[in-house]
TIMIZA-804027 format. One line per field, with one value per residue (C-alpha): residue in three letters; chain; x, y, z. Coordinates in nm, 2 decimals. Layout:
N
senu = ALA, ...
rovo = A, ...
east = X, ...
north = Y, ...
up = Z, ...
END
This chain:
528
senu = MET, ALA, ASP, GLN, ALA, GLN, ILE, ILE, LYS, ASP, ASN, PRO, ILE, GLY, LYS, GLY, LEU, ASP, ALA, PHE, ARG, ALA, LEU, PHE, TYR, SER, ILE, CYS, GLU, GLY, ALA, SER, LEU, SER, CYS, THR, PRO, ASP, ALA, LEU, GLU, GLN, LEU, GLU, GLN, GLN, ASP, LEU, GLN, VAL, LEU, ALA, PHE, SER, LEU, LEU, SER, ALA, LEU, GLN, MET, LEU, PRO, ALA, THR, ARG, LEU, LEU, PRO, SER, LYS, THR, GLY, ARG, GLY, PRO, LEU, LEU, SER, ASP, LEU, LEU, ARG, LEU, HIS, SER, THR, ALA, ALA, SER, THR, ASP, TYR, PHE, ASP, ARG, VAL, LYS, PRO, LEU, LEU, LYS, LEU, ALA, LEU, THR, ASP, GLU, PRO, ILE, ASP, THR, LEU, ILE, TRP, ASP, GLN, VAL, TYR, ASN, ALA, VAL, THR, GLU, SER, THR, PRO, PRO, PRO, ARG, PRO, ILE, ALA, SER, SER, ILE, GLN, GLN, THR, PRO, TRP, LEU, ARG, ASN, THR, SER, SER, PHE, VAL, ASN, SER, SER, GLU, HIS, ARG, LYS, TYR, VAL, ASP, ASN, VAL, LEU, LYS, GLU, GLU, LEU, GLY, SER, VAL, TYR, VAL, GLY, LEU, ARG, ASN, PHE, HIS, ASP, THR, TYR, PHE, GLY, ASP, VAL, ALA, GLY, LEU, ARG, ILE, ALA, SER, GLU, ALA, PHE, PHE, GLN, GLN, CYS, GLN, GLU, GLY, SER, ASN, PRO, LEU, PHE, GLU, ASP, GLY, TRP, ARG, GLY, TRP, PRO, LYS, ASP, ALA, ASN, GLN, ASP, ASP, VAL, LEU, SER, TRP, PHE, VAL, ASP, PHE, ASN, LYS, GLU, LEU, ALA, ALA, PHE, ALA, GLU, GLY, LYS, LYS, LEU, PHE, PRO, THR, ARG, GLN, ARG, ARG, PRO, LEU, ALA, LYS, PRO, ASN, LYS, PRO, ILE, ASP, GLY, SER, VAL, GLY, GLN, ARG, LYS, MET, ASP, VAL, GLY, PHE, VAL, ASN, ASP, PRO, GLY, ALA, ARG, LYS, ASP, SER, ARG, TYR, HIS, TRP, SER, GLN, ILE, LEU, ILE, PRO, GLY, GLU, LEU, LYS, SER, ASN, ARG, SER, ALA, ASP, LYS, ALA, SER, GLU, ALA, TRP, LEU, ASP, LEU, GLY, ARG, TYR, ALA, ARG, GLU, VAL, ILE, ALA, ALA, GLN, ASP, THR, ARG, ARG, PHE, VAL, LEU, GLY, PHE, THR, LEU, CYS, GLY, SER, LEU, MET, ARG, VAL, TRP, ALA, PHE, ASP, ARG, LEU, GLY, GLY, ILE, ALA, SER, GLU, GLN, PHE, ASP, ILE, ASN, GLU, ASP, GLY, VAL, GLN, PHE, VAL, PHE, THR, ILE, LEU, GLY, PHE, LEU, TRP, MET, ASN, GLU, GLU, LYS, LEU, GLY, PHE, ASP, PRO, THR, ILE, ILE, THR, ALA, ASN, GLN, THR, ARG, PHE, ILE, GLU, ILE, ASN, ARG, ASN, GLY, SER, THR, GLU, ARG, ILE, ILE, ILE, ASP, LYS, VAL, MET, GLN, ARG, ALA, ARG, CYS, ILE, ALA, GLY, ARG, ALA, THR, THR, CYS, TRP, LYS, ALA, HIS, LEU, GLU, GLY, CYS, PRO, GLU, VAL, PRO, LEU, VAL, ILE, LYS, ASP, SER, TRP, GLN, TYR, PRO, GLU, ARG, ASP, GLU, GLU, GLY, GLU, LEU, LEU, ARG, GLU, VAL, THR, ALA, LYS, ASP, VAL, VAL, ASN, VAL, ALA, ARG, TYR, TYR, HIS, HIS, GLU, THR, VAL, GLN, VAL, ARG, GLY, MET, ASP, ASP, ASP, ILE, ARG, ASN, ASN, ILE, ARG, GLY, GLY, LEU, ASP, MET, THR, ARG, ALA, VAL, ASN, TYR, ARG, PRO, GLU, PRO, SER, ARG, LEU, MET, LEU, ARG, GLY, LYS, ALA, ALA, ALA, VAL, ALA, TRP, PRO, GLN, THR, ILE, LEU, PHE, HIS, VAL, SER, ASN, GLU, GLY
rovo = A, A, A, A, A, A, A, A, A, A, A, A, A, A, A, A, A, A, A, A, A, A, A, A, A, A, A, A, A, A, A, A, A, A, A, A, A, A, A, A, A, A, A, A, A, A, A, A, A, A, A, A, A, A, A, A, A, A, A, A, A, A, A, A, A, A, A, A, A, A, A, A, A, A, A, A, A, A, A, A, A, A, A, A, A, A, A, A, A, A, A, A, A, A, A, A, A, A, A, A, A, A, A, A, A, A, A, A, A, A, A, A, A, A, A, A, A, A, A, A, A, A, A, A, A, A, A, A, A, A, A, A, A, A, A, A, A, A, A, A, A, A, A, A, A, A, A, A, A, A, A, A, A, A, A, A, A, A, A, A, A, A, A, A, A, A, A, A, A, A, A, A, A, A, A, A, A, A, A, A, A, A, A, A, A, A, A, A, A, A, A, A, A, A, A, A, A, A, A, A, A, A, A, A, A, A, A, A, A, A, A, A, A, A, A, A, A, A, A, A, A, A, A, A, A, A, A, A, A, A, A, A, A, A, A, A, A, A, A, A, A, A, A, A, A, A, A, A, A, A, A, A, A, A, A, A, A, A, A, A, A, A, A, A, A, A, A, A, A, A, A, A, A, A, A, A, A, A, A, A, A, A, A, A, A, A, A, A, A, A, A, A, A, A, A, A, A, A, A, A, A, A, A, A, A, A, A, A, A, A, A, A, A, A, A, A, A, A, A, A, A, A, A, A, A, A, A, A, A, A, A, A, A, A, A, A, A, A, A, A, A, A, A, A, A, A, A, A, A, A, A, A, A, A, A, A, A, A, A, A, A, A, A, A, A, A, A, A, A, A, A, A, A, A, A, A, A, A, A, A, A, A, A, A, A, A, A, A, A, A, A, A, A, A, A, A, A, A, A, A, A, A, A, A, A, A, A, A, A, A, A, A, A, A, A, A, A, A, A, A, A, A, A, A, A, A, A, A, A, A, A, A, A, A, A, A, A, A, A, A, A, A, A, A, A, A, A, A, A, A, A, A, A, A, A, A, A, A, A, A, A, A, A, A, A, A, A, A, A, A, A, A, A, A, A, A, A, A, A, A, A, A, A, A, A, A, A, A, A, A, A, A, A, A, A, A, A, A, A, A, A, A, A, A, A, A, A, A, A, A, A, A, A, A, A, A, A, A, A, A, A, A, A, A, A, A, A, A
east = 0.58, 0.34, 0.22, 0.15, -0.03, -0.25, -0.33, -0.43, -0.65, -0.81, -0.88, -1.02, -1.05, -1.40, -1.60, -1.34, -1.25, -1.60, -1.62, -1.29, -1.41, -1.74, -1.55, -1.35, -1.66, -1.81, -1.50, -1.48, -1.84, -1.80, -1.51, -1.68, -1.43, -1.47, -1.44, -1.13, -0.79, -0.65, -0.86, -0.61, -0.37, -0.63, -0.74, -0.64, -0.38, -0.64, -0.86, -0.56, -0.49, -0.84, -0.83, -0.50, -0.62, -0.94, -0.76, -0.49, -0.76, -0.97, -0.66, -0.58, -0.93, -0.88, -0.80, -0.51, -0.33, -0.30, -0.19, 0.06, 0.42, 0.59, 0.86, 1.09, 1.04, 0.88, 0.51, 0.23, 0.20, -0.04, 0.28, 0.42, 0.09, 0.09, 0.45, 0.35, 0.07, 0.33, 0.51, 0.22, 0.39, 0.70, 0.75, 0.75, 0.45, 0.21, 0.47, 0.47, 0.09, -0.03, 0.04, -0.16, -0.45, -0.46, -0.45, -0.73, -0.95, -0.93, -1.22, -1.20, -0.85, -0.66, -0.60, -0.24, -0.15, -0.29, -0.10, 0.22, 0.17, 0.10, 0.44, 0.61, 0.46, 0.55, 0.90, 0.98, 0.86, 1.04, 1.37, 1.67, 1.73, 1.90, 2.10, 1.95, 1.66, 1.68, 1.39, 1.29, 1.27, 1.06, 0.78, 0.57, 0.54, 0.25, 0.20, 0.00, -0.07, 0.22, 0.44, 0.36, 0.66, 0.67, 0.39, 0.07, -0.13, -0.37, -0.69, -0.66, -0.32, -0.41, -0.75, -0.58, -0.33, -0.59, -0.81, -0.51, -0.42, -0.78, -0.82, -1.15, -1.38, -1.62, -1.98, -2.30, -2.14, -2.40, -2.34, -2.13, -2.33, -2.31, -1.94, -1.86, -2.15, -2.25, -2.04, -2.17, -2.36, -2.73, -2.72, -2.99, -3.24, -3.18, -3.22, -3.55, -3.67, -3.58, -3.74, -4.06, -4.08, -4.03, -4.34, -4.56, -4.77, -4.98, -4.68, -4.45, -4.08, -4.11, -4.41, -4.36, -4.02, -3.85, -4.03, -3.86, -3.64, -3.58, -3.74, -3.47, -3.20, -3.03, -2.70, -2.75, -3.10, -2.99, -2.71, -2.94, -3.18, -2.90, -2.77, -3.12, -3.18, -2.86, -2.95, -3.28, -3.11, -2.83, -3.09, -3.29, -2.98, -2.86, -3.22, -3.24, -2.88, -2.85, -2.49, -2.19, -2.25, -1.99, -1.95, -1.96, -2.16, -2.19, -1.97, -2.13, -1.91, -1.90, -1.75, -1.47, -1.14, -1.04, -0.70, -0.40, -0.41, -0.12, -0.37, -0.70, -0.96, -1.32, -1.55, -1.93, -2.02, -1.85, -1.84, -1.60, -1.55, -1.70, -2.06, -2.03, -1.95, -2.07, -2.06, -1.80, -1.58, -1.23, -1.11, -0.80, -0.81, -0.67, -1.00, -1.23, -1.36, -1.60, -1.60, -1.91, -2.00, -2.34, -2.47, -2.81, -2.83, -2.90, -2.71, -2.38, -2.35, -2.07, -1.70, -1.62, -1.83, -1.92, -1.70, -1.39, -1.47, -1.51, -1.19, -1.01, -1.14, -1.05, -0.69, -0.66, -0.80, -0.58, -0.27, -0.33, -0.41, -0.10, -0.28, -0.56, -0.58, -0.89, -1.15, -1.53, -1.74, -2.06, -2.21, -2.56, -2.66, -3.01, -3.17, -2.95, -2.69, -2.39, -2.15, -1.78, -1.45, -1.11, -0.82, -0.47, -0.63, -0.86, -1.23, -1.54, -1.90, -2.24, -2.55, -2.72, -3.04, -3.29, -3.31, -3.67, -3.77, -3.54, -3.56, -3.44, -3.12, -3.05, -3.09, -2.88, -2.60, -2.60, -2.64, -2.36, -2.13, -2.21, -2.16, -1.87, -1.55, -1.23, -1.12, -1.43, -1.37, -1.03, -0.78, -0.50, -0.57, -0.21, -0.10, -0.21, -0.26, -0.23, -0.16, -0.11, 0.17, 0.15, 0.32, 0.33, 0.41, 0.63, 0.74, 1.11, 1.34, 1.06, 0.95, 0.72, 0.88, 0.70, 0.82, 0.73, 0.64, 0.80, 0.68, 0.59, 0.89, 0.72, 0.38, 0.29, 0.01, -0.19, -0.48, -0.37, -0.02, 0.23, 0.16, 0.48, 0.48, 0.80, 0.80, 1.09, 1.07, 1.26, 1.24, 1.05, 1.29, 1.57, 1.51, 1.88, 1.85, 1.67, 1.47, 1.28, 0.95, 0.88, 0.52, 0.41, 0.18, 0.36, 0.30, 0.29, 0.49, 0.79, 1.05, 1.00, 1.18, 1.25, 1.44, 1.64, 1.74, 1.83, 2.06, 2.22, 2.28, 2.43, 2.68, 2.78, 2.70, 2.80, 2.59, 2.27, 2.03, 2.07, 1.80, 1.61, 1.29, 1.01, 0.67, 0.35, 0.08, -0.22, -0.57, -0.82, -0.57, -0.52, -0.27, -0.41, -0.47, -0.71, -0.93, -1.02, -0.97, -1.05, -1.30, -1.44, -1.41, -1.63, -1.63, -1.53, -1.66, -2.01, -1.98, -2.25, -1.97, -1.71, -1.50, -1.15, -0.88, -0.55, -0.35, -0.41, -0.25, 0.10, 0.05, -0.05, -0.12, -0.48, -0.63, -0.57, -0.60, -0.38, -0.15, -0.04, 0.12, 0.46, 0.63, 1.01, 1.22, 1.57, 1.83, 1.97, 2.34, 2.60, 2.86, 2.98
north = -18.61, -18.64, -18.29, -18.39, -18.70, -18.49, -18.23, -18.52, -18.67, -18.34, -18.25, -18.56, -18.57, -18.69, -18.63, -18.38, -18.60, -18.71, -18.47, -18.61, -18.97, -18.88, -18.73, -19.05, -19.26, -19.04, -19.06, -19.44, -19.49, -19.27, -19.49, -19.82, -19.90, -20.06, -19.80, -19.93, -19.76, -19.99, -19.80, -19.51, -19.72, -19.72, -19.36, -19.10, -18.84, -18.56, -18.75, -18.80, -18.43, -18.35, -18.61, -18.49, -18.13, -18.22, -18.42, -18.15, -17.88, -18.08, -18.14, -17.77, -17.70, -17.92, -17.75, -17.99, -17.85, -17.52, -17.67, -17.94, -17.81, -17.77, -18.01, -17.71, -17.59, -17.27, -17.22, -17.48, -17.79, -17.58, -17.41, -17.74, -17.84, -17.52, -17.58, -17.93, -17.78, -17.55, -17.86, -18.00, -17.96, -18.16, -18.51, -18.70, -18.51, -18.81, -19.05, -18.85, -18.81, -19.14, -19.33, -19.05, -19.09, -19.46, -19.44, -19.18, -19.40, -19.71, -19.81, -19.63, -19.49, -19.41, -19.04, -19.08, -19.28, -19.02, -18.74, -18.96, -19.00, -18.62, -18.56, -18.81, -18.63, -18.28, -18.38, -18.49, -18.17, -17.94, -17.81, -17.79, -17.45, -17.19, -16.89, -16.64, -16.68, -16.52, -16.31, -16.59, -16.84, -16.59, -16.60, -16.91, -16.94, -16.74, -16.62, -16.30, -16.00, -15.80, -16.02, -15.80, -15.58, -15.30, -15.45, -15.30, -15.53, -15.64, -15.77, -16.12, -16.17, -16.01, -16.20, -16.55, -16.46, -16.28, -16.59, -16.79, -16.52, -16.50, -16.87, -16.98, -16.68, -16.76, -16.62, -16.65, -16.58, -16.52, -16.24, -16.06, -15.74, -15.76, -15.80, -15.52, -15.28, -15.36, -15.10, -14.80, -14.61, -14.56, -14.74, -15.00, -14.74, -14.49, -14.76, -14.88, -14.52, -14.43, -14.75, -14.68, -14.34, -14.50, -14.70, -14.40, -14.16, -14.19, -14.27, -14.46, -14.51, -14.88, -15.09, -15.44, -15.32, -14.99, -14.73, -14.66, -14.97, -15.07, -15.40, -15.51, -15.39, -15.20, -15.07, -14.70, -14.70, -14.88, -14.62, -14.33, -14.49, -14.57, -14.21, -14.08, -14.32, -14.21, -13.85, -13.92, -14.13, -13.87, -13.59, -13.80, -13.87, -13.51, -13.38, -13.62, -13.53, -13.88, -13.90, -13.66, -13.60, -13.74, -13.61, -13.95, -13.98, -14.25, -14.22, -14.36, -14.36, -14.71, -14.60, -14.39, -14.52, -14.43, -14.27, -14.44, -14.79, -14.94, -15.08, -14.91, -14.99, -14.89, -14.92, -14.93, -14.76, -14.67, -14.42, -14.12, -13.87, -13.58, -13.45, -13.30, -13.62, -13.62, -13.84, -13.61, -13.59, -13.74, -13.95, -14.15, -14.49, -14.34, -14.16, -14.46, -14.57, -14.85, -15.01, -15.17, -15.39, -15.39, -15.67, -15.67, -16.05, -16.21, -16.51, -16.31, -16.34, -16.59, -16.62, -16.59, -16.27, -16.01, -16.15, -16.14, -15.79, -15.65, -15.82, -15.64, -15.31, -15.39, -15.46, -15.12, -14.96, -15.13, -15.08, -14.70, -14.64, -14.72, -14.72, -14.96, -15.29, -15.41, -15.30, -15.32, -15.34, -15.46, -15.64, -15.58, -15.84, -15.75, -15.69, -15.94, -15.77, -15.90, -15.70, -15.79, -15.76, -15.81, -15.85, -16.01, -16.36, -16.31, -16.22, -16.30, -16.20, -16.17, -16.37, -16.28, -16.07, -15.92, -15.54, -15.53, -15.79, -15.70, -15.32, -15.25, -15.45, -15.25, -14.93, -15.06, -15.14, -14.81, -14.60, -14.79, -14.71, -14.34, -14.34, -14.57, -14.42, -14.48, -14.76, -14.95, -14.89, -15.06, -14.78, -14.83, -14.62, -14.64, -14.42, -14.08, -13.76, -13.42, -13.08, -13.26, -13.47, -13.85, -14.03, -14.34, -14.36, -14.63, -14.73, -14.76, -14.79, -14.70, -14.38, -14.28, -14.17, -14.02, -14.13, -13.89, -14.05, -13.87, -14.07, -14.42, -14.61, -14.93, -15.09, -15.44, -15.43, -15.73, -15.82, -16.14, -16.21, -16.02, -15.70, -15.53, -15.15, -14.94, -14.57, -14.33, -14.16, -13.97, -13.93, -13.62, -13.34, -13.52, -13.50, -13.55, -13.91, -14.12, -14.42, -14.68, -14.83, -15.17, -15.28, -15.63, -15.91, -16.19, -16.56, -16.71, -17.01, -16.80, -16.63, -16.26, -16.07, -15.78, -16.02, -16.15, -15.80, -15.72, -16.02, -15.91, -15.56, -15.70, -15.90, -15.59, -15.74, -15.49, -15.37, -15.43, -15.16, -15.11, -15.23, -14.95, -15.10, -15.34, -15.42, -15.60, -15.36, -15.33, -15.21, -15.16, -15.30, -15.64, -15.78, -15.70, -16.06, -16.12, -16.39, -16.24, -15.87, -15.79, -16.07, -16.07, -16.45, -16.52, -16.90, -16.97, -17.32, -17.18, -17.02, -17.17, -17.26, -17.38, -17.68, -17.78, -17.68, -17.84, -17.64, -17.32, -17.42, -17.42, -17.06, -16.89, -17.13, -17.01, -17.29, -17.10, -16.77, -16.61, -16.34, -16.00, -15.69, -15.60, -15.27, -15.28, -14.96, -14.95, -14.69, -14.60, -14.55, -14.48, -14.67, -15.01
up = 4.68, 4.97, 4.90, 4.53, 4.64, 4.87, 4.60, 4.37, 4.64, 4.73, 4.36, 4.19, 3.81, 3.85, 3.53, 3.40, 3.11, 3.01, 2.71, 2.58, 2.61, 2.44, 2.15, 2.13, 2.12, 1.85, 1.63, 1.67, 1.58, 1.27, 1.17, 1.25, 1.51, 1.85, 2.13, 2.30, 2.36, 2.09, 1.83, 1.86, 1.64, 1.36, 1.37, 1.11, 1.20, 1.20, 1.45, 1.67, 1.67, 1.77, 2.05, 2.18, 2.18, 2.36, 2.63, 2.70, 2.70, 2.95, 3.17, 3.17, 3.31, 3.62, 3.94, 4.01, 3.71, 3.87, 4.20, 4.10, 4.05, 3.72, 3.62, 3.57, 3.92, 3.80, 3.82, 3.81, 3.59, 3.37, 3.23, 3.12, 2.95, 2.76, 2.65, 2.54, 2.33, 2.16, 2.03, 1.84, 1.51, 1.62, 1.47, 1.81, 1.95, 1.93, 2.06, 2.38, 2.42, 2.29, 2.63, 2.81, 2.55, 2.60, 2.99, 2.99, 2.78, 3.01, 3.23, 3.57, 3.53, 3.85, 3.90, 4.02, 3.71, 3.49, 3.65, 3.64, 3.27, 3.23, 3.39, 3.16, 2.86, 2.96, 3.08, 2.72, 2.58, 2.82, 2.68, 2.90, 3.07, 2.84, 2.97, 2.72, 2.47, 2.13, 2.01, 1.78, 2.07, 2.26, 2.01, 1.93, 1.54, 1.40, 1.05, 1.08, 0.87, 1.02, 0.79, 0.49, 0.44, 0.18, -0.01, -0.16, 0.06, -0.20, -0.05, -0.20, -0.03, 0.30, 0.33, 0.32, 0.59, 0.79, 0.80, 0.93, 1.18, 1.33, 1.33, 1.49, 1.51, 1.80, 1.77, 1.96, 2.30, 2.56, 2.80, 2.54, 2.58, 2.95, 2.94, 2.70, 2.77, 3.13, 3.30, 3.10, 3.36, 3.29, 2.96, 3.03, 3.18, 2.90, 2.63, 2.77, 2.80, 2.44, 2.31, 2.51, 2.35, 2.01, 2.06, 2.15, 1.94, 1.63, 1.41, 1.63, 1.53, 1.63, 1.56, 1.43, 1.33, 1.28, 1.07, 0.74, 0.75, 0.38, 0.32, 0.06, 0.30, 0.01, 0.14, 0.06, 0.20, 0.51, 0.56, 0.53, 0.78, 1.02, 1.01, 1.07, 1.36, 1.52, 1.50, 1.69, 1.95, 2.01, 2.04, 2.29, 2.50, 2.50, 2.58, 2.89, 3.00, 3.12, 3.07, 2.97, 2.60, 2.36, 2.02, 1.83, 1.52, 1.25, 0.93, 0.62, 0.31, 0.15, -0.18, -0.06, 0.08, 0.44, 0.45, 0.62, 0.46, 0.28, 0.03, -0.05, 0.21, 0.21, 0.51, 0.49, 0.82, 1.15, 1.44, 1.46, 1.72, 1.52, 1.54, 1.20, 1.02, 0.66, 0.35, 0.19, 0.51, 0.48, 0.77, 0.86, 1.02, 1.34, 1.38, 1.34, 1.68, 1.58, 1.24, 1.09, 0.80, 0.61, 0.39, 0.23, 0.24, 0.58, 0.47, 0.46, 0.84, 0.80, 0.81, 0.45, 0.41, 0.67, 0.94, 0.73, 0.60, 0.95, 1.06, 0.77, 0.91, 1.26, 1.15, 1.00, 1.31, 1.56, 1.34, 1.31, 1.68, 1.88, 2.22, 2.11, 2.30, 2.12, 1.87, 1.90, 1.58, 1.44, 1.14, 1.01, 0.75, 0.64, 0.98, 1.16, 1.39, 1.58, 1.80, 1.77, 1.97, 1.80, 2.04, 2.03, 2.04, 1.74, 1.71, 1.91, 1.86, 2.04, 1.97, 1.65, 1.69, 1.46, 1.52, 1.40, 1.65, 1.95, 1.92, 2.27, 2.22, 1.91, 2.10, 2.39, 2.14, 1.95, 2.26, 2.42, 2.13, 2.18, 2.55, 2.62, 2.76, 2.57, 2.80, 2.72, 2.35, 2.38, 2.44, 2.69, 3.00, 3.12, 2.83, 2.94, 2.75, 2.91, 2.74, 2.41, 2.56, 2.60, 2.87, 3.09, 3.46, 3.61, 3.96, 3.96, 4.26, 4.50, 4.32, 4.03, 3.71, 3.41, 3.07, 2.78, 2.46, 2.16, 1.86, 1.73, 1.60, 1.50, 1.54, 1.41, 1.15, 1.28, 1.50, 1.67, 1.81, 2.03, 1.84, 1.94, 1.95, 2.00, 2.09, 2.11, 2.45, 2.73, 3.11, 3.20, 3.25, 3.08, 2.70, 2.64, 2.77, 2.49, 2.59, 2.38, 2.51, 2.38, 2.45, 2.36, 2.46, 2.63, 2.63, 2.98, 2.89, 2.78, 2.99, 3.06, 2.80, 3.04, 3.27, 2.98, 2.88, 3.25, 3.25, 2.93, 3.06, 3.39, 3.18, 2.99, 2.65, 2.38, 2.09, 2.28, 2.42, 2.80, 3.03, 3.22, 3.35, 3.28, 3.43, 3.35, 3.24, 3.48, 3.40, 3.68, 3.93, 3.74, 3.51, 3.17, 3.04, 2.76, 2.89, 3.23, 3.18, 2.83, 2.75, 3.11, 3.15, 2.86, 2.79, 2.43, 2.46, 2.48, 2.14, 1.90, 1.65, 1.90, 1.81, 1.92, 1.68, 1.77, 1.50, 1.69, 2.02, 1.88, 1.76, 2.08, 2.36, 2.32, 2.53, 2.86, 2.66, 2.93, 2.78, 2.91, 2.77, 2.91, 2.89, 2.86, 2.86, 2.70, 2.75, 2.41, 2.43, 2.17, 2.37, 2.25
END
């Protein structure tokens, strides 16, 4: 207890709850209520949800939350707060958090009392230990587009669920380009060199905007202009030999479906790994590297139009490519561009910029798409291809083993969520011993599924696959979490459209946005 008291003393709350209090004052003023803790009794349920979300999110950001111990004895208090968030739909949720809300709104609250009340709230939300969790208990509730089974996936049905799956799509994130493009060697220098060349000569390619840009932004005209621009940019890059040439080219076929969809899906524009891409070429979603969406109207840069359309394409790409961790894409509404990333927590986007005003940023973006390696495009570097054979390598019992991937057995058709993929596989040199690889994104507040399977195997439970190995996937020497690894620590609260959404927390524990993929190997046996 003395240690906890010292942690609280060394890590004061300070101004950490100021944003929560400011939100409370704003809500009370809007409802013509006095700004006292007693006003909580008069607020609407939706306002209480927003306040609870704001307070718990603020607490999770405090250093003490990561240092104070969990009530369960495993991990920090942060794990308990995430678990409390996951119970937001329960009937007694607000009975548990209301005392904490009231205390946090008192004048000059004492830190130790606040943390005591936090422990009270999370203790009531923490379930008793259970020996083995079922697969249903392992997964926080989330309705996503993988729930469509044997359907035609008509757009009107998919779109409603896709909106729910993606939740809040955060846009206008500063440093987005630095995060996703910053590691591409020579990109900034090459972009500036090409743009400088575009401004030279008697008939410059760029002068108060791009030469030949269609003023009405008609789709067909924009596509033709975009393809021609890419040819010039690719020729420049290859001529300078600034970077190993990649064979990516834009694909423009807005009126022809892309193969591989359950329901017919058309894509305006995108990039494929084929220098001979033409309008009459046929492609599968498994070949689309970067999807794009064009709109002639600048006002279409919003959730109900361009954003949702691109999300639909990203879903097809990530479903068709079993090694894809995330998908980059772009929208071009008139001359207004955004760059996007869709991962297992949803969609985020860069700041909006006008390609006819910020020409060098446009060059930087397109050249980045052409030059990025596969890892930067979102492919899993731990799944290796050599001599047309795919495999992963694991460290088991002190030695490295190579697991050969035979074929995909199942892949969830969704963007956000656990996105489980199963492969049939075998140990190198032992094709007669079948294995199944289960790869999925894990929630940090849940028990590790691999440990649960190990326990089941140790107890000789029949009619269950036998445990072989499990590990957390690492990329660039780090656990492959979304917030820090994929999103590079981008702060979602800095998005221009950020607002707290309490309903999302129970779905994925998104506040901390810490999730990781875990690979589990089962030995497939006919015994039992």
